[in-house]
ZAMARGU-4260 file (C-alpha; in steps of 0.2 Angstrom, whole numbers, plus 5000, padded with zeros to 4 digits):
<rodrens>
0) 4902/5276/4929 | 4894/5273/4913 | 4882/5259/4911 | 4888/5245/4901 | 4874/5247/4888
5) 4879/5265/4884 | 4898/5262/4884 | 4907/5269/4868 | 4923/5259/4867 | 4931/5272/4857
10) 4928/5287/4869 | 4924/5279/4886 | 4938/5285/4898 | 4938/5268/4908 | 4938/5258/4893
15) 4953/5268/4886 | 4962/5267/4903 | 4960/5248/4904 | 4966/5246/4886 | 4981/5257/4889
20) 4988/5243/4901 | 4986/5229/4888 | 4968/5223/4889 | 4960/5219/4873 | 4944/5229/4869
25) 4933/5215/4873 | 4941/5212/4890 | 4941/5231/4894 | 4922/5232/4890 | 4919/5216/4901
30) 4929/5224/4915 | 4919/5240/4914 | 4902/5230/4917 | 4907/5227/4935 | 4907/5244/4944
35) 4915/5237/4960 | 4930/5228/4952 | 4932/5242/4939 | 4935/5255/4953 | 4948/5244/4961
40) 4957/5241/4944 | 4956/5259/4940 | 4964/5263/4957 | 4978/5249/4954 | 4982/5257/4937
45) 4983/5275/4944 | 4994/5270/4958 | 5006/5261/4947 | 5004/5271/4931 | 5023/5271/4928
50) 5024/5252/4927 | 5008/5246/4921 | 5006/5255/4904 | 5008/5244/4889 | 5009/5227/4898
55) 5008/5210/4889 | 4990/5204/4888 | 4993/5190/4901 | 4999/5202/4914 | 4985/5215/4911
60) 4972/5201/4912 | 4979/5195/4929 | 4978/5213/4935 | 4959/5213/4930 | 4957/5196/4938
65) 4965/5203/4954 | 4953/5217/4954 | 4938/5205/4953 | 4945/5194/4967 | 4948/5209/4978
70) 4930/5215/4975 | 4923/5198/4982 | 4935/5198/4998 | 4939/5210/5012 | 4950/5223/5004
75) 4969/5221/5007 | 4979/5235/5014 | 4987/5246/5000 | 5005/5239/5004 | 4998/5221/5004
80) 4989/5224/4987 | 5004/5232/4980 | 5014/5217/4985 | 5003/5206/4974 | 5003/5218/4959
85) 5022/5218/4959 | 5022/5199/4960 | 5011/5199/4944 | 5022/5211/4935 | 5038/5202/4940
90) 5030/5186/4932 | 5030/5177/4949 | 5012/5175/4949 | 5007/5168/4932 | 4989/5161/4935
95) 4972/5166/4943 | 4975/5151/4954 | 4991/5158/4960 | 4984/5176/4963 | 4970/5168/4973
100) 4982/5159/4984 | 4992/5175/4986 | 4977/5185/4992 | 4973/5171/5004 | 4990/5170/5011
105) 4992/5189/5013 | 4976/5191/5021 | 4982/5181/5036 | 5000/5188/5037 | 5008/5205/5040
110) 5022/5213/5030 | 5036/5209/5029 | 5031/5192/5023 | 5042/5176/5024 | 5047/5175/5005
115) 5050/5157/5006 | 5034/5153/5014 | 5024/5164/5002 | 5032/5156/4987 | 5028/5139/4993
120) 5010/5143/4997 | 5008/5152/4980 | 5018/5141/4969 | 5031/5154/4964 | 5046/5146/4956
125) 5037/5129/4956 | 5044/5116/4944 | 5041/5098/4942 | 5047/5085/4929 | 5036/5073/4920
130) 5045/5059/4929 | 5041/5066/4946 | 5023/5068/4941 | 5022/5050/4936 | 5030/5045/4952
135) 5017/5054/4962 | 5003/5047/4951 | 5010/5029/4954 | 5010/5032/4973 | 4993/5038/4973
140) 4986/5024/4962 | 4995/5011/4973 | 4990/5018/4990 | 4972/5021/4985 | 4969/5005/4976
145) 4963/5012/4959 | 4958/4998/4948 | 4953/5004/4931 | 4949/5018/4918 | 4933/5022/4927
150) 4942/5031/4940 | 4952/5043/4928 | 4942/5059/4931 | 4942/5057/4950 | 4960/5053/4951
155) 4965/5068/4940 | 4954/5079/4951 | 4961/5072/4967 | 4979/5073/4962 | 4977/5092/4957
160) 4972/5095/4975 | 4987/5087/4983 | 5001/5098/4989 | 5014/5090/4978 | 5004/5093/4962
165) 4995/5109/4967 | 5005/5120/4955 | 5009/5107/4942 | 5003/5111/4924 | 4985/5103/4923
170) 4989/5096/4906 | 5005/5088/4912 | 4995/5080/4927 | 4982/5073/4915 | 4995/5066/4903
175) 5004/5058/4918 | 4988/5050/4925 | 4984/5043/4907 | 5002/5036/4905 | 5001/5027/4922
180) 4983/5020/4918 | 4989/5014/4901 | 5004/5005/4909 | 4993/4997/4923 | 4976/4994/4915
185) 4980/4993/4896 | 4971/5002/4882 | 4957/5014/4887 | 4947/5008/4872 | 4949/4989/4877
190) 4941/4994/4894 | 4926/5001/4886 | 4911/4989/4886 | 4905/4983/4869 | 4889/4989/4861
195) 4880/5006/4862 | 4871/5012/4876 | 4853/5017/4873 | 4849/5035/4872 | 4839/5035/4889
200) 4854/5026/4898 | 4867/5038/4891 | 4856/5053/4895 | 4854/5046/4913 | 4872/5045/4914
205) 4875/5063/4909 | 4862/5068/4922 | 4870/5059/4936 | 4881/5070/4947 | 4899/5065/4947
210) 4903/5061/4966 | 4917/5071/4973 | 4934/5062/4974 | 4935/5052/4990 | 4947/5059/5002
215) 4963/5049/5005 | 4966/5040/5021 | 4981/5051/5022 | 4971/5067/5022 | 4958/5063/5036
220) 4958/5056/5054 | 4974/5052/5063 | 4985/5055/5048 | 4976/5071/5042 | 4979/5079/5059
225) 4998/5076/5060 | 5009/5091/5060 | 5017/5099/5045 | 5036/5096/5043 | 5045/5108/5055
230) 5029/5109/5066 | 5036/5099/5080 | 5043/5110/5094 | 5062/5110/5097 | 5072/5115/5113
235) 5082/5127/5101 | 5076/5136/5086 | 5092/5132/5076 | 5088/5113/5077 | 5071/5116/5067
240) 5080/5126/5054 | 5094/5113/5052 | 5081/5099/5050 | 5071/5109/5037 | 5087/5113/5027
245) 5091/5094/5027 | 5074/5088/5022 | 5069/5103/5011 | 5053/5103/5021 | 5048/5086/5015
250) 5039/5072/5025 | 5052/5059/5030 | 5047/5043/5039 | 5054/5026/5042 | 5048/5008/5044
255) 5060/5001/5058 | 5057/4982/5060 | 5067/4972/5072 | 5075/4958/5061 | 5071/4944/5073
260) 5057/4935/5064 | 5045/4936/5048 | 5033/4951/5046 | 5015/4947/5049 | 4998/4955/5043
265) 5000/4968/5057 | 5016/4975/5050 | 5007/4978/5033 | 4998/4992/5042 | 5014/5000/5048
270) 5022/4998/5031 | 5006/5006/5023 | 5006/5020/5035 | 5024/5025/5035 | 5028/5022/5016
275) 5011/5028/5011 | 5011/5044/5021 | 5028/5049/5014 | 5023/5045/4996 | 5006/5054/4998
280) 5016/5070/5003 | 5030/5068/4990 | 5042/5063/5004 | 5054/5049/5008 | 5053/5033/5019
285) 5068/5024/5025 | 5068/5005/5028 | 5078/5004/5044 | 5083/4988/5052 | 5083/4990/5071
290) 5098/4978/5073 | 5103/4981/5091 | 5101/4963/5098 | 5112/4951/5089 | 5106/4937/5100
295) 5090/4936/5090 | 5094/4942/5073 | 5096/4931/5057 | 5101/4935/5039 | 5085/4927/5032
300) 5074/4940/5042 | 5084/4954/5034 | 5081/4948/5016 | 5063/4943/5020 | 5058/4961/5027
305) 5065/4970/5011 | 5056/4957/5000 | 5039/4959/5009 | 5040/4978/5009 | 5043/4978/4990
310) 5030/4964/4987 | 5017/4976/4995 | 5021/4989/4982 | 5033/5001/4991 | 5051/5005/4988
315) 5063/5011/5002 | 5072/5028/4998 | 5086/5022/5008 | 5090/5006/5018 | 5099/5009/5034
320) 5103/4999/5050 | 5103/5005/5068 | 5121/4998/5068 | 5126/5011/5056 | 5126/5023/5070
325) 5134/5013/5084 | 5149/5025/5085 | 5138/5040/5086 | 5126/5032/5098 | 5141/5027/5109
330) 5147/5046/5108 | 5130/5051/5113 | 5130/5040/5128 | 5147/5047/5134 | 5140/5064/5132
335) 5125/5060/5142 | 5136/5054/5156 | 5146/5070/5155 | 5130/5080/5157 | 5126/5069/5173
340) 5111/5062/5165 | 5117/5043/5164 | 5126/5032/5176 | 5133/5014/5176 | 5123/5002/5187
345) 5130/4985/5194 | 5113/4980/5201 | 5106/4962/5197 | 5091/4961/5186 | 5080/4957/5201
350) 5087/4973/5210 | 5084/4984/5195 | 5066/4977/5194 | 5063/4981/5213 | 5071/4999/5211
355) 5060/5002/5196 | 5045/4999/5207 | 5040/4982/5199 | 5034/4975/5215 | 5029/4991/5224
360) 5023/5002/5210 | 5034/5016/5216 | 5053/5018/5210 | 5067/5021/5222 | 5085/5028/5217
365) 5098/5015/5212 | 5112/5014/5224 | 5124/5019/5209 | 5113/5034/5204 | 5123/5047/5213
370) 5141/5040/5208 | 5152/5053/5201 | 5152/5057/5183 | 5171/5053/5180 | 5168/5036/5189
375) 5153/5032/5177 | 5164/5037/5162 | 5178/5025/5167 | 5165/5011/5171 | 5157/5014/5154
380) 5173/5012/5145 | 5176/4996/5155 | 5160/4990/5149 | 5165/4994/5131 | 5182/4985/5133
385) 5174/4969/5139 | 5178/4970/5157 | 5161/4965/5162 | 5150/4950/5157 | 5132/4951/5152
390) 5121/4958/5167 | 5136/4963/5177 | 5135/4981/5172 | 5122/4992/5163 | 5121/5011/5158
395) 5105/5018/5164 | 5098/5035/5160 | 5096/5047/5175 | 5078/5052/5171 | 5064/5058/5184
400) 5059/5045/5197 | 5045/5057/5203 | 5036/5056/5187 | 5021/5045/5186 | 5027/5037/5169
405) 5037/5021/5172 | 5046/5025/5155 | 5054/5039/5165 | 5061/5028/5179 | 5079/5027/5174
410) 5078/5016/5158 | 5093/5005/5153 | 5103/5014/5138 | 5117/5001/5136 | 5120/4983/5141
415) 5134/4970/5138 | 5131/4956/5126 | 5144/4943/5120 | 5136/4937/5104 | 5145/4943/5088
420) 5135/4955/5078 | 5131/4951/5060 | 5138/4967/5053 | 5150/4974/5066 | 5156/4956/5072
425) 5167/4957/5088 | 5169/4976/5087 | 5157/4980/5101 | 5154/4972/5118 | 5140/4984/5122
430) 5124/4987/5113 | 5111/5001/5114 | 5093/4997/5119 | 5078/5002/5109 | 5074/5016/5121
435) 5091/5024/5119 | 5093/5020/5100 | 5076/5024/5092 | 5074/5042/5095 | 5092/5046/5092
440) 5093/5037/5075 | 5076/5046/5071 | 5085/5062/5075 | 5101/5058/5065 | 5090/5053/5050
445) 5080/5069/5051 | 5063/5060/5053 | 5049/5072/5052 | 5035/5060/5058 | 5040/5045/5069
450) 5024/5035/5067 | 5022/5020/5078 | 5008/5009/5087 | 4999/5014/5103 | 5009/5002/5114
455) 5023/5015/5113 | 5013/5030/5119 | 5021/5030/5136 | 5038/5030/5128 | 5035/5046/5119
460) 5040/5055/5135 | 5056/5047/5137 | 5059/5049/5118 | 5057/5068/5120 | 5067/5068/5136
465) 5083/5060/5128 | 5083/5071/5113 | 5081/5087/5124 | 5094/5080/5136 | 5107/5079/5122
470) 5100/5095/5114 | 5098/5087/5097 | 5084/5088/5084 | 5068/5080/5091 | 5056/5071/5079
475) 5038/5070/5084 | 5032/5053/5089 | 5014/5050/5085 | 5004/5033/5089 | 4991/5024/5079
480) 4981/5008/5083 | 4989/4992/5078 | 4980/4979/5067 | 4977/4961/5072 | 4965/4947/5065
485) 4953/4937/5076 | 4956/4918/5075 | 4975/4921/5072 | 4991/4923/5082 | 5005/4936/5078
490) 5017/4931/5092 | 5034/4925/5084 | 5037/4914/5099 | 5020/4906/5097 | 5022/4904/5078
495) 5039/4896/5081 | 5031/4884/5093 | 5018/4879/5079 | 5032/4876/5067 | 5043/4866/5078
500) 5029/4855/5084 | 5023/4851/5067 | 5006/4860/5068 | 5010/4870/5052 | 5023/4867/5038
505) 5035/4882/5041 | 5033/4901/5043 | 5025/4902/5026 | 5011/4889/5029 | 4996/4897/5021
510) 4986/4894/5037 | 4996/4907/5045 | 4995/4926/5044 | 5013/4930/5041 | 5016/4940/5025
515) 5026/4926/5017 | 5011/4914/5021 | 4998/4926/5014 | 5009/4928/4998 | 5011/4909/4996
520) 4993/4907/4998 | 4990/4918/4984 | 4983/4934/4992 | 4988/4948/4980 | 4998/4962/4989
525) 4985/4975/4982 | 4971/4966/4991 | 4981/4968/5008 | 4984/4987/5005 | 4966/4989/5000
530) 4960/4980/5016 | 4972/4991/5027 | 4967/5007/5018 | 4948/5004/5020 | 4950/5001/5039
535) 4957/5019/5040 | 4970/5024/5053 | 4965/5030/5071 | 4972/5028/5088 | 4960/5013/5091
540) 4966/4996/5089 | 4959/4986/5075 | 4955/4968/5079 | 4946/4962/5063 | 4936/4946/5060
545) 4944/4934/5047 | 4928/4934/5037 | 4930/4953/5034 | 4948/4951/5028 | 4943/4937/5017
550) 4929/4947/5010 | 4940/4961/5006 | 4952/4949/4997 | 4937/4942/4987 | 4931/4959/4982
555) 4949/4963/4975 | 4950/4947/4966 | 4933/4949/4958 | 4938/4962/4946 | 4956/4957/4943
560) 4956/4938/4942 | 4954/4928/4925 | 4941/4914/4926 | 4944/4896/4921 | 4932/4881/4920
565) 4937/4870/4934 | 4930/4853/4941 | 4936/4847/4958 | 4928/4830/4958 | 4925/4825/4940
570) 4910/4815/4934 | 4912/4808/4916 | 4898/4813/4903 | 4897/4805/4886 | 4886/4815/4874
575) 4879/4801/4864 | 4873/4811/4848 | 4890/4818/4844 | 4903/4808/4834 | 4919/4801/4842
580) 4930/4813/4833 | 4919/4828/4836 | 4929/4844/4842 | 4922/4862/4842 | 4935/4875/4848
585) 4926/4888/4859 | 4933/4905/4862 | 4928/4912/4879 | 4932/4928/4888 | 4943/4926/4904
590) 4932/4938/4913 | 4915/4943/4907 | 4916/4961/4913 | 4935/4964/4911 | 4939/4962/4892
595) 4957/4967/4894 | 4960/4951/4903 | 4959/4942/4886 | 4952/4926/4879 | 4954/4908/4881
600) 4951/4894/4868 | 4945/4877/4874 | 4939/4861/4866 | 4921/4855/4867 | 4920/4836/4863
605) 4909/4821/4865 | 4917/4817/4882 | 4917/4830/4895 | 4918/4831/4914 | 4906/4840/4926
610) 4906/4842/4945 | 4900/4826/4953 | 4889/4837/4965 | 4880/4844/4950 | 4871/4828/4947
615) 4857/4819/4957 | 4849/4802/4953 | 4833/4809/4959 | 4825/4826/4954 | 4816/4838/4965
620) 4807/4855/4962 | 4820/4865/4971 | 4834/4857/4962 | 4840/4865/4946 | 4856/4856/4940
625) 4857/4839/4931 | 4846/4824/4935 | 4839/4810/4924 | 4828/4818/4910 | 4833/4835/4915
630) 4842/4849/4905 | 4856/4861/4910 | 4866/4873/4902 | 4885/4872/4901 | 4895/4888/4903
635) 4901/4895/4887 | 4896/4879/4877 | 4885/4881/4862 | 4870/4870/4868 | 4863/4863/4884
640) 4863/4844/4888 | 4850/4833/4894 | 4853/4817/4904 | 4846/4802/4896 | 4854/4788/4908
645) 4868/4785/4919 | 4880/4770/4924 | 4884/4765/4942 | 4896/4754/4951 | 4887/4737/4953
650) 4894/4735/4971 | 4895/4753/4979 | 4881/4761/4968 | 4892/4776/4965 | 4888/4785/4949
655) 4902/4782/4936 | 4896/4790/4920 | 4882/4800/4913 | 4874/4797/4895 | 4868/4814/4889
660) 4861/4822/4873 | 4866/4838/4866 | 4851/4849/4863 | 4857/4855/4846 | 4842/4853/4835
665) 4826/4863/4836 | 4821/4876/4848 | 4826/4874/4866 | 4821/4883/4882 | 4834/4893/4891
670) 4840/4882/4905 | 4837/4887/4923 | 4855/4882/4928 | 4872/4882/4920 | 4886/4871/4927
675) 4905/4871/4924 | 4913/4857/4913 | 4930/4852/4906 | 4932/4842/4890 | 4943/4827/4886
680) 4954/4831/4871 | 4971/4824/4871 | 4978/4833/4855 | 4976/4850/4865 | 4981/4843/4882
685) 4963/4845/4889 | 4960/4842/4903 | 4974/4849/4914 | 4976/4838/4929 | 4980/4846/4945
690) 4991/4835/4956 | 4986/4843/4972 | 4973/4856/4976 | 4976/4862/4994 | 4961/4869/5004
695) 4966/4879/5020 | 4953/4881/5034 | 4955/4892/5050 | 4969/4885/5061 | 4960/4889/5077
700) 4943/4885/5084 | 4941/4901/5093 | 4940/4919/5087 | 4950/4924/5102 | 4964/4912/5103
705) 4967/4907/5121 | 4984/4907/5129 | 4985/4888/5128 | 4984/4890/5109 | 4990/4873/5105
710) 4974/4866/5113 | 4964/4877/5102 | 4970/4870/5085 | 4955/4865/5074 | 4954/4848/5066
715) 4955/4846/5047 | 4963/4863/5044 | 4971/4856/5028 | 4962/4846/5014 | 4971/4840/4999
720) 4961/4836/4984 | 4970/4826/4970 | 4956/4824/4957 | 4954/4842/4951 | 4955/4846/4933
725) 4956/4863/4924 | 4953/4869/4906 | 4968/4869/4895 | 4968/4888/4895 | 4977/4887/4911
730) 4994/4885/4902 | 4993/4901/4892 | 4986/4910/4907 | 5000/4904/4918 | 5014/4908/4906
735) 5007/4925/4902 | 5005/4929/4921 | 5023/4925/4924 | 5030/4934/4909 | 5020/4950/4914
740) 5026/4948/4932 | 5044/4947/4927 | 5042/4962/4916 | 5034/4973/4929 | 5047/4967/4942
745) 5061/4972/4931 | 5054/4989/4927 | 5051/4992/4946 | 5068/4986/4951 | 5077/4997/4938
750) 5067/5012/4943 | 5071/5008/4962 | 5089/5007/4957 | 5089/5024/4949 | 5079/5033/4963
755) 5086/5024/4979 | 5100/5032/4989 | 5117/5024/4984 | 5130/5018/4996 | 5145/5030/4997
760) 5160/5024/4988 | 5171/5014/5000 | 5157/5011/5012 | 5153/4993/5018 | 5138/4987/5007
765) 5130/4973/5015 | 5113/4980/5013 | 5100/4968/5005 | 5098/4973/4987 | 5082/4975/4977
770) 5080/4961/4964 | 5067/4957/4951 | 5067/4939/4958 | 5060/4946/4975 | 5044/4951/4966
775) 5041/4935/4956 | 5034/4918/4962 | 5022/4905/4957 | 5009/4914/4967 | 5008/4927/4952
780) 4997/4914/4943 | 4980/4917/4950 | 4962/4913/4943 | 4945/4910/4948 | 4939/4892/4946
785) 4922/4896/4940 | 4909/4892/4953 | 4923/4884/4964 | 4935/4896/4972 | 4950/4908/4969
790) 4966/4899/4967 | 4985/4902/4964 | 5000/4891/4960 | 5010/4885/4975 | 5028/4886/4977
795) 5029/4867/4977 | 5023/4867/4959 | 5035/4862/4946 | 5031/4868/4928 | 5045/4869/4916
800) 5036/4879/4903 | 5035/4894/4916 | 5054/4895/4918 | 5061/4911/4912 | 5066/4910/4894
805) 5056/4894/4891 | 5047/4893/4874 | 5036/4878/4879 | 5018/4879/4883 | 5009/4865/4892
810) 5013/4850/4903 | 5031/4844/4902 | 5039/4828/4909 | 5041/4829/4927 | 5029/4843/4929
815) 5018/4844/4945 | 5004/4856/4947 | 4999/4862/4965 | 4986/4874/4968 | 4981/4884/4984
820) 4964/4890/4987 | 4965/4908/4991 | 4947/4911/4997 | 4931/4903/4993 | 4917/4911/4983
825) 4902/4920/4991 | 4891/4907/4984 | 4899/4893/4993 | 4889/4894/5009 | 4873/4894/4999
830) 4878/4880/4987 | 4882/4869/5002
</rodrens>
């Protein structure tokens, strides 16, 4: 081999050989410089001299790259290497990235390769539309709570490493991320801070290493260890093949709530896990109503469940019901009897409990367990035809009484119920149980990952048993820890008792932790998803302190909520050195660190109002707000004020008014404290009077609510303040918030309509529909009252100018402004 420094490109045989396959002279010279890879490339060319002469430059370059890669890894067998060469020449492998993946795959497999698997692992034939890339980006941004342009680089890097976008053109991924960021966060230029960085600061930023993108919750821990689609074992190989053919190898999950009540904070984790895991892997998630108990189900719960799923930011691929499958489930039950794996039982409920070992800890065979198959078939038909009343007959599975798991002790599969079903009406007299329904509907819907909470871990054995007994596709059930909050209750029965006894004002009372209550309180859905995401997903239960949840909400609101001047208990201030008609319009940012939230224009006049707690009649060294003779700053106002005197009620001594001087002449020291204020200015509608400001406190005294929960109700859990005022910028902020919410809701709903599975022509379509109205409510109006708390508009508020299509701005006749405190500020405890 000639040394690189002595190579003559016009005569060196290796250079000429490499050029003959299509490498440029520069690349041929570069290839010669590395003896080990040059020898491999020479061998490849000589072994394929009939097919590699005069290649396109891109093919020749990939062969040179293949040689370099092979020089750094254990050599492949000749037939393995030739397989890669052929894939390059056939234009299947088009990039160094693909060639690298091919070597990695081939090194761990023997010929003949599974062509489909090879193609999938190496990106052969991969194609993706711009719309599909945008969908993946939107799902990632939502589930990982990305909050601004600062995350652009890490998000692009993270998405390029996801299985769904692994082979997508990098430029298309970059464009897709930028488009989603532009839609969600506005212009990138608007997000940049004003002013130039100093050179040292800029240099320090350049020298700071960029942290690696944080791994998604779906890539680590419990969720990161889940099987790949098709990795769940089957009783027959053809079941796996049919499943993968139906799903295309995608992740398919489902969120299967029972429509017998409103969802609570714990369900947000189940929604996040099922919808988020599917979205992260480019799969699909069903919303499936488990409607097998007509005695407890109501239409309002069906509507609310879909609304809450969508409010949290997720769109079901398909909305189904367990009742969609009543006919197939009945046929499965008949087949189970025919296989002598189920029997009709006429025991009383007490007898069944005894047989199942409830009082002895050991089961015994039911007296009907050995009845002939034909007899059970007849009796099951009698159950179906209404011969028996509830509890007079049940179909029970014939499982394994010797097993130590009570879920294998002949569970009930069907029972008789006389209540009409909301969808099938009087068609059925028998209804399947959860234990019979759940696994079989999972099977029929080709669920790849049946994700549920750990209280169902014992049910996994009966889940598997039933699928195998009927020889149908068997999904894999995997269990994670449930979420609950200390100092709250999730039981539907207990919440109903609180509602009926008047301790709370309905299921959406903001003191509760149902999702409709959290929504009404003003908690943003993104804050809930962020909270659940940061907890991670494991098999351990998460019983979280309320303070931690509220802190998570604060952190989310900190960077997303506009800030308005607000005074809860106003104290009048007259600035004596300003004329009566003085008015200065002050433009102020709605957030000092988030310029894209915009600006607000407010009046500064002779008469303003400050917080009553911001004034004391006697000063002290450790007190920095207003007192006689003392100077304070006013947020966003041009000058500080000094208190010169005050007026009091002659009877009570209560301070009624302060007389102050504006320090607008001569040099003044920077005040040690700044306080909030709102001006009186009738022409601009200032101040905005808040008719009710509702402050919600913890409902229970104990963190661990006792079984006698009513005795633990805390006093003064709701305080209503009727004196609060807000700056006039509230009106434009409220109107813009509602308009933006409606625009986003319309876009999301139209997109969902395009992508969601549509009902077959002629099929009964009583499925709850996605509507824009589901995503828009008064709670969309949120802000931070500066130095007070975070607030949102309550559903009881009546503001005509916020109605869709209204051109008005400001208070109208009959308007009634009601605010809810979402959470307090961090400073509250110190301030008090």
